[in-house]
N, C-alpha and C positions, 0 to 999 in steps of 0.2 A: 370454171370458175361461175357462180350465180353471184348474183347482186338482189337483195330483196329489201322491199320499200320502206318506208317510215311505219313503223309500229309502236304503239302504245305498250311498253312492258308490264307497268304496274301503276295502280294509283299513288305512287310516291312523286310522279312528274317525271318519270323517267323517259325519255322517247329515244328509241333505237334508229338511227338514220340509214346506216347501211350495214350489211352483215356478207363477207366475202368468205365461201368456203370452197376449198379446193380439195378434188379426191384424188388420192394417189396410192399407187401400190409400187413394189418392186415384183421382178419376175425371174424365174430362172429358166432357162430353156435346156433340152435335153437333145443333142446334137450326137450323131453317130460320127464313127471315124471317115466315114465316105461323104460328110457333110448333110446327110439325111436329117431332116426335122422329125424328131419323134413325139413331142409335144412340150408343153409350157405349165407353169403353174403361177399364181401370183400369190404375193405374202406381203405381209408389215402393212396393212391397208391403213392410211393415216388421213386425216382431213385437218391441215393445216388452215388456219381461219384468222380474220381480223374482224372486228367490229367497232363501230364509233357513234356516238349520239350526244343529247343535250342533257343536262340535267346533273345530279348527283350521279357518281360513279357508283353503281350497284354490285359492282365485283370486285374481288381481291385476287392475288396471284395464290396459286395452287389449283387444287380441285375445284370444279367449277359446280356450286351446289344450284344455280340457276342458269346454266346455259342457252344459247339461243336455240329457239323450238325446234330449229331443222336441224338439229345434230341429236344423235343418238351415240349411247355408250358412255365412256370415260372421257370426259373433256378436262385438259389442265391449262390454265390461262398462265401464260409465262410473263406476259407483260400488261401492267394495268396503269394507264397514263390519264391525268387529269389536267384539262386545260382551262384558263381563263384568260378572258380578252375585255379590255375596256369597252368594246362596242356590240360586245354578243353574250349569250348565255353560257354559263359554264358547260364545258364539253368533257367527252372522257371517250378513250379509245382503249381496246383490250387486244390482244392476240394469242394467239397459243396453239394447240395441237389437240384433235379431238382421234379417239381410238374407237371406232364403230363397233368392232366385236369384243370389246372390253366392257365386263358389266361390274 
């Protein structure tokens, strides 16, 4: 899992405080009847992620039109939350899954 520092996304005053991305894949092994390992393959690569920041939330649920720069492929945002507090700037949080091999 990687965390990346504060980045100004756009001139609209939106600041990203953190982005966490995990790289995952499933795998299948080929094992003979005698227990010998003959090989393995990985498939279903995914990148579950979450991000949070301050300012107006620039993200909506669905296919991301402006995903975090460190991700590629198709990115789906499954949750977009807005937060407000009396003593802090308006904030936002998003989470979802990226599919790096999908165009």
